[in-house]
C-alpha positions in Angstrom: -117.2 40.0 -82.0 -119.1 40.2 -78.8 -118.4 42.8 -76.0 -116.9 40.5 -73.8 -114.3 38.8 -76.3 -113.3 42.3 -77.3 -112.5 43.3 -73.8 -110.3 40.2 -73.3 -108.6 40.5 -76.5 -107.9 44.2 -75.4 -106.7 43.1 -72.0 -104.8 39.9 -73.2 -103.1 42.4 -75.7 -102.0 44.7 -73.1 -100.8 42.1 -70.7 -98.3 41.1 -73.4 -96.9 45.1 -74.1 -96.9 45.7 -70.6 -93.5 44.6 -70.4 -92.1 47.7 -72.7 -94.5 49.8 -72.1 -92.4 52.2 -70.9 -89.6 51.9 -73.1 -87.6 55.1 -74.2 -88.8 54.9 -77.8 -92.5 54.8 -76.2 -91.8 58.0 -74.4 -94.4 60.6 -75.6 -97.1 58.1 -73.5 -95.0 60.2 -70.5 -95.1 63.5 -71.8 -98.6 63.7 -72.9 -99.7 62.5 -69.3 -98.0 65.6 -68.2 -99.8 67.7 -70.9 -103.1 66.4 -69.7 -102.5 66.4 -66.0 -101.2 70.2 -66.5 -104.6 71.4 -68.4 -106.8 69.4 -66.2 -106.0 72.6 -63.4 -105.9 70.6 -60.1 -105.9 72.6 -57.3 -103.9 70.2 -55.2 -107.0 68.3 -53.1 -109.0 66.4 -55.4 -109.9 62.7 -55.7 -108.9 61.9 -59.2 -110.0 58.6 -61.1 -107.8 57.7 -64.3 -109.7 55.4 -66.7 -107.7 53.1 -68.6 -105.1 54.3 -66.8 -102.1 51.7 -68.4 -98.9 51.9 -66.8 -100.1 54.8 -64.8 -98.5 57.8 -66.8 -101.2 60.0 -66.2 -102.2 58.9 -62.8 -98.8 59.2 -61.6 -98.9 62.8 -63.3 -101.8 64.1 -61.3 -100.6 62.1 -58.5 -97.6 64.5 -58.4 -100.0 67.7 -58.5 -102.1 66.4 -55.4 -100.4 67.2 -52.5 -103.5 66.7 -50.7 -105.6 64.8 -53.0 -105.6 61.1 -54.6 -106.0 59.3 -57.9 -107.7 56.2 -58.2 -106.6 54.4 -61.5 -108.6 51.8 -63.4 -107.4 49.3 -66.0 -108.6 46.1 -67.3 -105.0 44.8 -67.9 -103.1 43.4 -64.8 -100.1 43.7 -66.6 -100.2 47.7 -66.7 -101.7 47.9 -63.3 -98.4 45.8 -61.9 -96.3 48.1 -63.9 -98.4 51.1 -62.8 -97.7 50.3 -59.3 -94.4 49.4 -59.4 -93.9 52.9 -61.0 -95.1 54.4 -57.9 -93.3 52.7 -55.5 -90.2 53.9 -57.5 -91.4 57.5 -57.6 -92.0 57.1 -53.7 -95.8 58.2 -54.5 -98.8 56.7 -52.4 -101.4 59.3 -53.0 -102.7 56.7 -55.5 -104.2 53.2 -55.7 -104.7 50.8 -59.0 -107.8 48.5 -59.1 -108.5 45.9 -62.0 -111.9 47.0 -62.9 -114.2 47.6 -66.2 -115.7 51.0 -66.1 -119.0 49.6 -67.1 -119.0 47.6 -63.5 -117.6 50.0 -61.5 -119.5 50.5 -58.0 -117.6 53.5 -56.8 -121.2 55.5 -56.9 -122.3 58.7 -58.2 -120.2 61.4 -58.5 -117.5 59.8 -56.1 -114.9 61.7 -57.8 -113.7 65.6 -57.9 -112.4 65.1 -61.4 -111.5 62.0 -63.9 -109.1 61.4 -66.8 -108.5 59.0 -69.7 -105.5 59.2 -71.7 -105.4 57.5 -75.3 -108.0 55.2 -74.0 -111.3 56.3 -74.7 -111.4 55.1 -78.2 -111.0 51.6 -77.4 -114.5 51.5 -76.0 -116.8 49.5 -78.5 -119.4 52.7 -77.5 -117.6 55.8 -77.0 -120.5 57.8 -75.8 -121.5 55.3 -73.6 -118.2 54.9 -71.9 -117.9 58.6 -71.6 -121.2 59.0 -69.9 -119.9 56.4 -67.5 -117.1 58.4 -66.6 -119.2 61.9 -66.2 -121.4 59.6 -63.9 -118.3 58.8 -61.5 -117.8 62.7 -61.0 -119.7 65.3 -59.1 -121.1 68.5 -60.8 -118.4 71.2 -62.1 -115.8 68.7 -61.9 -113.4 68.3 -65.3 -113.1 65.5 -67.4 -110.1 65.4 -69.4 -108.9 63.3 -72.3 -106.1 62.4 -74.9 -106.0 61.2 -78.3 -104.0 61.3 -81.3 -104.1 63.2 -84.2 -103.0 64.5 -87.6 -99.9 62.2 -89.5 -99.7 60.1 -86.1 -96.2 58.0 -86.9 -96.4 58.9 -90.5 -94.8 57.9 -93.0 -93.5 55.7 -90.3 -97.0 53.7 -89.7 -98.2 53.7 -93.1 -94.7 51.8 -94.4 -95.6 49.3 -91.7 -98.8 48.7 -92.6 -98.3 48.8 -96.5 -95.9 46.1 -95.8 -97.7 43.9 -93.5 -100.4 43.6 -95.4 -98.2 41.9 -98.2 -98.3 39.0 -95.6 -102.1 38.5 -96.1 -102.7 40.0 -92.3 -105.9 41.7 -92.2 -105.2 45.4 -90.6 -108.6 46.5 -88.9 -109.3 50.5 -88.9 -107.3 52.3 -86.1 -108.8 52.7 -83.3 -107.4 56.4 -82.4 -108.8 57.5 -85.7 -112.3 57.3 -84.2 -111.0 60.7 -82.2 -108.9 62.1 -84.2 -110.0 65.5 -84.2 -111.6 68.7 -82.5 -115.0 68.0 -83.6 -115.3 64.6 -82.9 -114.0 65.4 -79.0 -116.5 68.0 -78.9 -119.1 65.8 -80.2 -118.0 63.0 -77.6 -118.4 66.0 -74.9 -121.6 67.1 -75.8 -122.9 63.4 -75.6 -122.8 63.9 -72.0 -124.3 67.7 -71.6 -120.7 69.4 -71.9 -120.2 72.2 -73.9 -117.6 74.0 -72.4 -115.1 72.0 -73.7 -111.2 73.3 -74.2 -109.3 71.2 -77.3 -105.7 71.8 -77.5 -103.4 70.5 -80.2 -99.8 69.9 -79.1 -97.0 68.3 -81.1 -95.2 65.7 -79.3 -92.9 64.4 -81.8 -89.1 63.7 -81.5 -86.1 61.3 -83.3 -86.0 57.7 -82.7 -82.3 56.7 -83.0 -83.0 53.9 -85.6 -84.7 51.1 -86.5 -84.6 49.3 -83.0 -86.5 52.1 -81.7 -89.2 51.9 -83.9 -89.4 48.3 -83.6 -89.6 48.7 -80.0 -92.8 51.2 -80.9 -94.3 48.0 -82.9 -93.7 45.6 -80.4 -94.9 47.2 -77.0 -98.1 49.0 -78.8 -101.2 47.8 -80.7 -99.4 47.0 -83.6 -98.0 44.0 -81.5 -101.4 41.6 -82.6 -100.4 42.5 -86.5 -97.2 41.1 -85.8 -98.2 38.2 -83.7 -99.9 36.6 -86.7 -96.7 35.9 -89.2 -94.8 33.0 -88.4 -90.9 33.2 -87.1 -90.1 32.9 -90.6 -92.1 35.4 -91.8 -91.5 37.6 -89.1 -87.8 37.6 -89.6 -88.4 38.2 -93.3 -90.6 41.1 -92.3 -88.4 42.9 -89.8 -85.4 42.9 -92.8 -87.6 44.1 -95.5 -89.1 46.5 -93.2 -85.8 47.9 -91.6 -84.6 48.8 -95.1 -87.7 50.7 -96.0 -87.3 52.3 -92.8 -83.9 53.2 -93.0 -84.0 54.9 -95.6 -86.3 57.4 -93.9 -83.6 58.5 -91.5 -82.1 61.9 -91.6 -78.6 63.1 -89.8 -81.0 63.7 -87.0 -82.3 60.2 -86.9 -86.0 58.9 -87.5 -88.6 61.4 -87.1 -91.5 60.3 -85.1 -94.7 62.2 -85.6 -96.9 62.6 -82.5 -99.6 65.3 -82.5 -101.8 65.2 -79.8 -105.3 66.5 -79.0 -106.1 67.2 -75.2 -109.6 68.0 -73.9 -110.7 69.4 -70.6 -114.4 69.9 -70.3 -116.5 70.5 -67.0 -119.7 68.9 -66.0 -122.2 71.7 -65.8 -123.4 72.8 -62.4 -127.4 72.5 -61.9 
């Protein structure tokens, strides 16, 4: 698959899932965004670049911390950006803007930003090192770059049950993108590729209990797993849902269904020369 087709597929998938990306079952995105924004150590007057900003979780979290600064969010998906703009208006946040742009063709200019971040997005780039260098090239010397990814047993055992079940329908499951950046060493290797050795990486458990299968179904429908479900016929989808409901509900406790969400957040600063 060439790079343009891969980007188009990513854009189309996120256009589809954008309508439900902020459903309560997926609230770990907002929680992780607050953690990333907090760890960026913003002083309040910076111009921050948010790459692969999606529906704006990180951009909004940063904007709330920038009374004298602003945020520029970029993403390939207009569907996600429309949600981001609506959320900013709903929250009366006006110190941010959103652009449909490809990181690799941005023309903001070198050192145009004081800091940059990318929440749960860097692992979608075919060449993560190249993408990270492109981000770093937009940031001034001494500026911070923050990223987040998943680690540990993310969404297990629920996700494992889903994958095992859908494979029984002859659906090919590609390698999970987030596993490309699922431990501290991989984070530090990524930063080192841009000459950044001063990196602080923090693991955070943001898990919570889902109320039941319908919450889990929202996660499947409004995440990267949607592409696998779309490969099923209507009849197969109905049968799959019934079978999967039974095995998921068997994991429920009195508190609900535990959703494991272990997150890695890294922040590093570009060296001053």
